[in-house]
C-alpha positions as CSV (number, residue, x, y, z in Angstrom):
1,G,0.0,0.0,0.0
2,F,1.2,3.5,-0.9
3,T,-0.1,6.8,0.6
4,M,0.0,9.3,-2.3
5,Q,0.5,12.6,-0.4
6,Y,2.3,14.8,-2.9
7,E,2.6,14.9,-6.7
8,L,6.4,14.9,-6.8
9,S,6.6,11.7,-4.8
10,Y,5.1,9.7,-7.6
11,T,8.5,8.7,-9.0
12,N,9.4,7.4,-5.5
13,V,6.8,4.7,-6.0
14,L,8.6,3.5,-9.1
15,Y,11.9,3.7,-7.2
16,M,10.6,1.4,-4.5
17,L,9.1,-1.1,-7.1
18,D,12.4,-1.1,-8.9
19,L,14.3,-1.8,-5.7
20,V,12.4,-5.1,-5.2
21,G,12.1,-6.0,-8.8
22,I,8.3,-5.6,-9.2
23,P,7.2,-4.4,-12.7
24,Y,5.9,-0.8,-12.8
25,Y,2.7,-1.4,-14.7
26,A,-0.2,-3.5,-13.3
27,K,-0.7,-5.1,-16.7
28,D,2.8,-6.6,-16.5
29,R,2.1,-8.3,-13.1
30,D,0.3,-11.6,-12.4
31,D,-0.8,-13.7,-9.4
32,R,2.8,-14.2,-8.3
33,H,3.1,-10.5,-7.5
34,P,1.7,-8.6,-4.6
35,L,-1.4,-6.4,-5.1
36,L,-0.5,-2.7,-5.3
37,I,-3.0,-0.3,-3.6
38,A,-2.9,3.5,-3.5
39,G,-4.7,5.8,-1.1
40,G,-4.3,9.3,0.2
41,P,-5.0,12.9,-1.0
42,C,-3.6,12.5,-4.5
43,T,-6.1,9.8,-5.3
44,Y,-8.6,12.5,-6.0
45,N,-7.0,12.5,-9.4
46,P,-5.2,9.1,-9.6
47,E,-4.9,9.0,-13.4
48,P,-1.2,9.9,-13.7
49,F,-0.2,6.9,-11.6
50,A,-3.3,4.7,-12.2
51,P,-1.6,2.3,-14.6
52,F,0.9,1.3,-11.9
53,F,-1.8,0.2,-9.4
54,D,-4.2,-2.7,-9.1
55,I,-6.5,-0.8,-6.8
56,V,-6.9,2.8,-5.9
57,F,-9.0,3.7,-2.8
58,I,-10.9,7.0,-2.9
59,G,-11.8,8.5,0.5
60,E,-11.3,7.8,4.2
61,G,-10.3,4.2,4.8
62,E,-11.0,3.5,8.5
63,E,-14.3,1.7,7.7
64,A,-13.8,0.7,4.0
65,L,-10.5,-1.0,4.1
66,P,-11.7,-3.9,6.4
67,R,-14.3,-4.6,3.6
68,L,-11.4,-5.1,1.2
69,T,-9.4,-7.3,3.4
70,A,-12.5,-9.5,4.2
71,L,-13.1,-9.9,0.4
72,Y,-9.4,-10.7,-0.2
73,A,-9.4,-13.4,2.6
74,K,-12.6,-14.9,1.2
75,C,-11.3,-15.0,-2.4
76,K,-8.0,-16.4,-1.3
77,K,-9.7,-19.2,0.6
78,Q,-11.8,-20.0,-2.5
79,G,-8.7,-20.0,-4.8
80,I,-10.1,-17.1,-6.8
81,K,-7.5,-15.6,-9.2
82,K,-6.4,-11.9,-9.3
83,E,-8.5,-11.0,-12.3
84,E,-11.8,-12.2,-10.8
85,F,-10.8,-10.7,-7.4
86,L,-10.4,-7.3,-9.0
87,Q,-13.8,-7.6,-10.7
88,K,-15.3,-8.2,-7.2
89,T,-13.3,-5.4,-5.7
90,V,-14.6,-2.8,-8.1
91,Q,-18.1,-3.5,-6.9
92,L,-17.1,-2.2,-3.4
93,E,-17.9,1.5,-2.9
94,G,-14.8,3.6,-3.0
95,F,-12.5,1.1,-4.7
96,Y,-11.3,2.1,-8.2
97,V,-9.6,-0.6,-10.4
98,P,-7.9,1.3,-13.2
99,S,-7.5,-1.7,-15.5
100,L,-11.3,-2.0,-15.7
101,Y,-11.6,1.5,-17.2
102,E,-10.4,3.1,-20.4
103,A,-10.1,6.7,-21.7
104,A,-10.3,7.9,-25.3
105,Y,-8.7,11.1,-26.6
106,D,-9.2,13.4,-29.6
107,A,-6.4,14.5,-31.9
108,E,-5.6,17.5,-29.6
109,G,-5.3,15.3,-26.5
110,H,-8.6,16.1,-24.9
111,I,-10.5,13.3,-23.2
112,T,-13.6,12.3,-25.3
113,S,-14.8,9.5,-23.1
114,F,-13.9,7.6,-19.9
115,S,-15.8,4.4,-19.2
116,P,-15.7,1.0,-17.6
117,T,-14.7,-2.0,-19.7
118,C,-16.8,-4.6,-17.8
119,P,-20.3,-4.7,-16.4
120,E,-19.1,-5.0,-12.8
121,A,-17.4,-1.6,-12.8
122,P,-19.6,1.4,-11.9
123,K,-19.4,4.6,-14.1
124,T,-18.5,6.6,-11.0
125,V,-16.5,5.8,-7.9
126,K,-18.0,7.2,-4.7
127,R,-15.7,8.7,-2.1
128,Q,-16.0,7.0,1.3
129,I,-16.5,9.1,4.4
130,V,-16.3,8.3,8.1
131,E,-19.4,9.8,9.7
132,D,-18.4,9.6,13.4
133,L,-14.8,10.2,14.3
134,N,-15.4,9.4,18.0
135,T,-15.9,5.8,17.1
136,A,-13.4,5.7,14.2
137,Y,-10.3,3.6,14.5
138,Y,-7.2,5.5,15.8
139,P,-3.9,3.6,16.2
140,T,-2.9,4.2,19.9
141,K,-0.3,1.4,19.5
142,Q,1.8,2.9,16.7
143,P,5.1,1.5,15.4
144,V,7.9,3.7,16.7
145,P,10.9,4.0,14.3
146,F,14.4,3.5,15.7
147,I,15.7,6.4,13.6
148,E,14.7,10.1,13.8
149,T,11.8,10.8,11.4
150,V,10.2,14.0,10.2
151,H,7.0,13.6,12.2
152,D,8.6,12.1,15.3
153,R,5.7,12.7,17.6
154,V,2.1,11.7,18.3
155,V,-0.2,13.3,15.7
156,L,-3.7,13.7,17.1
157,E,-6.4,14.5,14.6
158,V,-8.7,16.8,16.4
159,Y,-11.3,17.1,13.7
160,R,-11.7,16.5,10.0
161,G,-12.9,18.9,7.3
162,C,-12.9,22.7,7.0
163,G,-15.8,25.1,6.4
164,A,-13.8,28.1,5.2
165,G,-14.2,27.4,1.5
166,C,-11.0,28.9,0.3
167,R,-11.3,28.5,-3.5
168,F,-7.7,27.3,-4.1
169,C,-7.6,24.8,-1.3
170,Q,-8.2,21.2,-2.3
171,A,-8.0,19.8,1.3
172,G,-10.8,22.2,2.4
173,F,-13.2,20.5,-0.1
174,M,-11.7,17.0,0.0
175,F,-12.3,16.4,3.7
176,R,-15.8,17.8,3.9
177,P,-18.0,17.6,5.9
178,I,-16.7,18.9,9.2
179,R,-16.6,16.2,11.9
180,E,-15.2,16.8,15.4
181,R,-13.8,14.4,17.9
182,D,-15.0,15.0,21.4
183,H,-12.4,16.6,23.7
184,G,-12.7,13.7,26.2
185,V,-12.1,11.1,23.4
186,L,-9.0,13.1,22.3
187,N,-7.6,13.2,25.8
188,T,-8.0,9.5,26.2
189,L,-6.4,8.8,22.8
190,A,-3.5,11.1,23.7
191,Q,-2.8,9.4,27.0
192,E,-3.0,5.9,25.6
193,T,-0.7,6.7,22.6
194,I,1.9,8.5,24.8
195,R,1.9,5.5,27.2
196,N,2.3,3.0,24.4
197,T,4.9,4.8,22.3
198,G,7.0,6.8,24.7
199,Y,6.8,9.9,22.6
200,D,7.3,13.3,24.4
201,E,5.4,15.5,22.0
202,I,1.8,15.7,20.8
203,S,0.8,17.7,17.7
204,L,-2.8,18.7,17.5
205,C,-3.7,18.3,13.9
206,S,-6.5,19.7,11.7
207,L,-6.9,22.1,8.8
208,S,-7.8,25.0,11.1
209,I,-7.2,24.1,14.8
210,S,-8.5,27.4,16.1
211,D,-11.9,26.6,14.6
212,Y,-12.3,23.5,16.8
213,S,-15.3,24.3,19.0
214,Q,-13.9,22.5,22.1
215,L,-10.4,23.8,22.0
216,P,-10.4,25.4,25.4
217,N,-11.8,22.2,27.0
218,L,-9.2,20.1,25.1
219,A,-6.4,22.4,26.3
220,D,-7.5,22.1,29.9
221,D,-7.8,18.3,29.5
222,L,-4.3,17.9,28.1
223,L,-2.6,20.5,30.4
224,S,-3.9,18.6,33.4
225,W,-1.3,15.9,32.8
226,T,1.2,16.8,30.1
227,E,2.9,19.6,32.0
228,Q,3.8,17.3,35.0
229,D,4.8,14.5,32.5
230,Q,6.9,16.9,30.5
231,I,5.0,16.3,27.3
232,S,5.1,19.2,24.9
233,L,2.1,20.2,22.8
234,S,2.2,22.0,19.4
235,L,-0.4,23.5,17.0
236,P,-0.4,23.9,13.2
237,S,-1.2,27.2,11.5
238,L,-4.1,29.3,12.9
239,R,-6.9,31.2,11.2
240,L,-6.6,34.9,11.7
241,D,-10.3,35.6,12.2
242,S,-10.6,33.0,15.0
243,F,-7.4,33.8,16.9
244,S,-8.4,35.8,20.0
245,R,-6.8,36.9,23.2
246,H,-8.8,34.2,25.0
247,L,-7.5,31.6,22.6
248,S,-3.9,33.0,23.0
249,D,-4.1,32.5,26.7
250,R,-4.8,28.8,26.1
251,V,-2.3,28.5,23.3
252,S,0.5,30.1,25.4
253,S,0.4,27.2,27.7
254,L,0.7,24.7,24.8
255,R,3.6,26.2,22.9
256,K,5.8,29.2,23.5
257,S,7.3,29.6,20.1
258,G,6.3,31.4,16.9
259,L,2.9,31.4,15.4
260,T,1.9,30.8,11.8
261,F,-0.9,32.6,10.0
262,A,-2.0,32.4,6.3
263,P,-3.4,35.6,4.8
264,E,-2.6,34.1,1.3
265,A,-2.9,37.5,-0.5
266,G,-1.6,41.0,0.1
267,T,-4.7,42.9,-0.9
268,Q,-8.3,42.7,0.4
269,A,-9.7,42.5,-3.1
270,L,-7.7,39.4,-3.9
271,R,-8.4,37.8,-0.5
272,D,-12.1,38.2,-1.3
273,R,-11.8,36.6,-4.7
274,I,-10.1,33.5,-3.3
275,N,-12.7,33.5,-0.4
276,K,-10.1,33.8,2.3
277,G,-12.5,35.7,4.4
278,V,-9.9,37.5,6.6
279,T,-9.0,41.2,6.7
280,E,-5.9,43.3,7.4
281,E,-7.5,44.2,10.7
282,D,-7.8,40.4,11.6
283,L,-4.1,40.0,10.9
284,L,-2.9,43.0,12.8
285,N,-5.2,42.2,15.8
286,A,-3.8,38.6,15.8
287,A,-0.3,39.9,15.7
288,M,-1.0,42.3,18.6
289,V,-2.3,39.4,20.7
290,A,0.7,37.2,19.8
291,F,3.2,40.0,20.6
292,D,1.5,40.8,23.9
293,D,1.9,37.2,24.8
294,N,5.7,37.7,24.3
295,R,6.0,35.9,21.0
296,F,8.8,37.3,18.9
297,S,8.4,35.4,15.7
298,I,5.4,35.2,13.3
299,K,5.3,33.3,10.0
300,L,3.0,34.5,7.2
301,Y,2.0,32.2,4.3
302,F,1.1,33.8,0.9
303,M,0.6,32.6,-2.7
304,L,1.7,34.1,-5.9
305,G,-0.1,33.5,-9.2
306,L,-3.6,33.3,-7.8
307,P,-6.4,33.7,-10.3
308,T,-7.2,37.3,-11.1
309,E,-4.0,38.5,-9.5
310,T,-2.2,41.4,-11.0
311,M,1.3,42.9,-10.5
312,D,-0.4,45.6,-8.3
313,D,-1.3,42.9,-5.8
314,I,2.3,41.8,-5.2
315,P,3.7,44.8,-3.2
316,G,0.6,44.4,-0.9
317,I,2.3,41.4,0.6
318,A,5.4,43.4,1.6
319,E,3.2,46.2,2.9
320,L,1.1,43.8,5.0
321,A,4.2,42.2,6.5
322,G,5.7,45.6,7.2
323,K,2.5,46.6,9.1
324,V,2.9,43.5,11.3
325,V,6.5,44.6,12.2
326,D,5.1,48.1,13.0
327,V,2.5,46.6,15.3
328,Y,5.3,45.0,17.4
329,Y,7.4,48.2,17.7
330,Q,4.4,50.5,18.4
331,R,3.3,48.6,21.5
332,P,4.0,50.7,24.6
333,N,4.5,47.6,26.8
334,R,6.9,45.7,24.5
335,V,10.0,44.0,26.0
336,K,13.0,46.3,25.5
337,G,15.9,44.8,23.7
338,K,13.8,42.1,22.1
339,S,13.6,42.1,18.3
340,V,10.9,40.6,16.1
341,T,11.1,38.4,13.0
342,V,8.3,38.2,10.5
343,T,8.8,35.4,7.9
344,V,7.1,35.8,4.6
345,S,6.8,32.3,3.0
346,V,5.4,32.3,-0.5
347,A,4.2,29.4,-2.6
348,C,3.0,29.4,-6.2
349,F,-0.6,28.8,-7.0
350,V,-1.2,25.2,-8.3
351,P,-4.7,24.4,-9.8
352,K,-6.0,21.4,-8.0
353,P,-8.9,18.9,-8.8
354,F,-12.2,19.4,-6.9
355,T,-11.7,23.1,-6.3
356,P,-13.4,26.1,-7.9
357,F,-10.0,27.0,-9.5
358,Q,-9.6,23.5,-11.1
359,W,-10.3,25.0,-14.6
360,E,-7.8,27.9,-14.1
361,G,-4.4,27.8,-15.9
362,Q,-1.2,28.4,-14.0
363,D,0.9,31.5,-14.7
364,S,3.9,31.0,-17.0
365,L,7.3,30.4,-15.3
366,E,8.4,33.9,-16.5
367,E,5.3,35.5,-14.8
368,L,5.8,33.6,-11.5
369,E,9.5,34.3,-11.3
370,S,9.0,38.0,-12.1
371,K,6.4,38.2,-9.3
372,Q,8.9,36.6,-6.9
373,K,11.5,39.2,-7.8
374,L,9.0,42.0,-7.5
375,L,8.0,40.9,-4.0
376,G,11.7,40.5,-3.0
377,S,12.4,44.1,-4.1
378,S,9.3,45.4,-2.3
379,I,10.5,44.1,1.1
380,R,12.7,46.7,2.7
381,S,12.5,45.9,6.4
382,K,15.4,43.9,7.8
383,K,12.9,42.4,10.3
384,I,11.2,40.5,7.4
385,S,12.6,37.2,6.2
386,Y,11.6,36.2,2.7
387,K,11.3,32.6,1.5
388,W,9.8,31.4,-1.8
389,H,9.0,28.1,-3.6
390,D,10.8,27.2,-6.8
391,A,8.4,28.0,-9.7
392,K,9.6,25.1,-11.8
393,I,8.7,22.7,-9.0
394,S,5.2,24.3,-8.9
395,R,5.0,23.8,-12.6
396,M,5.5,20.1,-12.3
397,E,3.0,19.9,-9.4
398,A,0.4,21.5,-11.7
399,V,1.2,19.1,-14.5
400,L,0.7,16.1,-12.3
401,A,-2.2,17.5,-10.4
402,R,-4.3,17.9,-13.5
403,G,-2.8,15.1,-15.5
404,D,-4.4,12.0,-17.2
405,R,-3.1,8.5,-17.4
406,R,-0.9,9.2,-20.4
407,L,1.5,10.8,-17.9
408,A,2.4,7.4,-16.5
409,Q,4.9,7.0,-19.4
410,A,6.4,10.4,-18.5
411,L,6.8,9.3,-14.9
412,V,8.6,6.2,-16.0
413,N,10.8,8.2,-18.4
414,A,11.6,10.7,-15.6
415,Y,12.5,7.9,-13.1
416,E,14.7,6.1,-15.5
417,A,16.5,9.4,-16.2
418,G,17.3,9.6,-12.5
419,Q,14.3,11.6,-11.1
420,Y,13.1,10.6,-7.6
421,F,12.8,12.5,-4.4
422,D,11.8,15.3,-6.6
423,G,10.3,17.4,-3.8
424,W,13.9,18.2,-2.7
425,D,15.5,21.0,-4.6
426,E,18.8,19.2,-4.9
427,H,17.2,16.2,-6.6
428,F,14.8,18.1,-8.9
429,S,15.8,18.7,-12.5
430,Y,13.3,20.6,-14.6
431,S,15.1,19.8,-17.8
432,L,14.9,16.1,-17.2
433,W,11.2,16.4,-16.7
434,E,10.9,18.4,-19.9
435,N,12.7,15.6,-21.8
436,A,10.5,12.9,-20.0
437,M,7.4,14.7,-21.2
438,T,8.6,15.2,-24.7
439,D,9.6,11.6,-25.1
440,A,6.1,10.6,-24.0
441,G,4.6,12.9,-26.7
442,L,3.2,15.3,-24.0
443,Y,3.5,19.0,-23.2
444,M,3.6,20.7,-19.9
445,D,1.6,23.7,-21.0
446,F,-1.3,21.5,-22.0
447,Y,-1.8,20.3,-18.4
448,A,-0.6,23.3,-16.4
449,R,-1.1,26.5,-18.4
450,R,-4.4,25.9,-20.1
451,D,-7.7,27.4,-19.0
452,I,-10.0,24.4,-19.3
453,P,-13.5,24.9,-20.7
454,A,-16.3,24.1,-18.3
455,D,-17.8,21.5,-20.6
456,E,-14.5,19.5,-21.0
457,I,-14.2,16.0,-19.5
458,L,-11.7,16.2,-16.6
459,P,-9.5,13.2,-15.8
460,W,-11.1,13.0,-12.3
461,D,-14.8,13.4,-13.4
462,F,-15.4,9.7,-12.7
463,I,-15.0,10.3,-9.0
464,D,-18.1,11.3,-6.9
465,M,-16.4,13.2,-4.1
466,G,-19.6,14.5,-2.6
467,V,-19.4,18.2,-3.5
468,R,-21.5,19.0,-6.6
469,R,-19.7,20.1,-9.8
470,S,-22.3,22.9,-10.1
471,Y,-21.1,24.2,-6.8
472,F,-17.5,24.5,-8.0
473,E,-18.8,26.3,-11.1
474,R,-20.8,28.7,-9.1
475,E,-17.9,29.4,-6.8
476,Y,-15.6,30.0,-9.8
477,Q,-18.0,32.6,-11.0
478,R,-18.3,34.2,-7.6
479,A,-14.5,34.4,-7.5
480,K,-14.5,36.4,-10.8
481,N,-17.1,38.7,-9.3
482,G,-15.2,39.1,-6.1
483,Q,-18.0,37.7,-4.0
484,L,-17.5,36.0,-0.6
485,T,-19.2,32.8,0.4
486,P,-19.7,32.4,4.2
487,N,-17.9,29.8,6.3
488,C,-19.9,26.5,6.6
489,R,-20.0,27.1,10.4
490,V,-21.9,30.4,9.8
491,K,-24.2,29.4,7.0
492,C,-24.6,26.4,4.6
493,S,-23.8,27.3,1.0
494,G,-25.4,24.2,-0.4
495,C,-22.3,22.4,-1.7
496,G,-24.1,19.1,-1.8
497,I,-22.0,17.1,0.7
498,Q,-24.1,14.4,2.4
499,G,-24.1,13.8,6.1
500,C,-23.0,17.3,7.1
501,P,-24.2,18.1,10.6
502,L,-23.9,21.9,9.8
503,S,-26.5,21.7,7.0
504,T,-29.2,20.8,9.4
505,K,-28.5,23.7,11.8
506,E,-31.3,26.2,12.3
507,G,-31.2,28.8,9.6
508,N,-29.5,26.5,7.0
């Protein structure tokens, strides 16, 4: 099983298969080979890597995967061969068997049809959702590596989903609806996992931790035992509009380090078009609260190349960061002799499946790099640190994010030319990727740069992820008009997701 987390890790799958001598393509494997199964966020467009896998699972696996293992055990006991097993697997909701589907293309490379090749396979694959996180499986007895790893701690998922509706954010739509774990359940899971693993740190994980309705209760629960047991607690990035002085008082007990906020854009007009829903006042108030709590470091996340962005929006990022610095030094009660660091971290916009911007083309490399340079020249304060993402890496992310299954050959070409661990700058070679695409008869601009017509068949259209296509189309138009859509926790916007507890609230 492979968790597909990031587009530029696709070649690592080929690397691992190569290391153990397993053929890349599913069509070249038989009953002697293990079944290859993919899951994770990138399966919401599995087509670039689909030819490598026997099975791709779409959605949340806690309840669905046991159904697959039960079927496998039954088929193995009955001596059923791989081909028949896959025909049975495709009848389970959420399980996509790529070999039982085929795509057709026109002379220009557009998809003209995508359909099953056997009667057992459904036309659409329905994403699987866990309705109740309180009863969902959570591994409190986790394997503990004997070497240091990136996430060398307990990761506690507080809640799943996000109601903000940021129009560029795939995760915000992918994990709908919002489902919270009860603070008492979380406290029990944390205690059991710490006891079983010996870890000394807990990371509270969600898309927007400050929106968790029971955060003060959870903080009290955890602090009642973690401080005396010398267990540290950490939080991910926080939403500006929900970071208050009351929340800061709780957070200050959890972690005494820098805080991370994500304004995403430097001007209010652009923030409204991407439906970020935060204002300059929100950021400056949050900064004031953080500085009053004796925090001397703030990180700000932004994006360049967002749809409808102009060169006039770019200096706004530098101006906003400068105002955060000013907030620190204008405070009458600031600690003398202490300096502040504001880190501006900038990514490039990548159009992603199942977002309102999935049809939007990415800026050219020249445009992205010129915007990065303009922002760098606009930052004049020595208190501001500027970091940016390689535009060429973002280009490949866009190609693979919106790609079809013809890209599988390009992935093989790239791997055989030496491309793996592509997410690391020192391993990434844009020229090798260009050659890999050309040798496969494909072009990067077709996947990354093109504005896709609304009536074109998308590679991921066969997936029913729960949110209506018409909702994404409506949100795309609202973005062009600069219209905001309220947070799901405030008012239901009718995205179509089933089983959402917020849609039945009074007033919705």
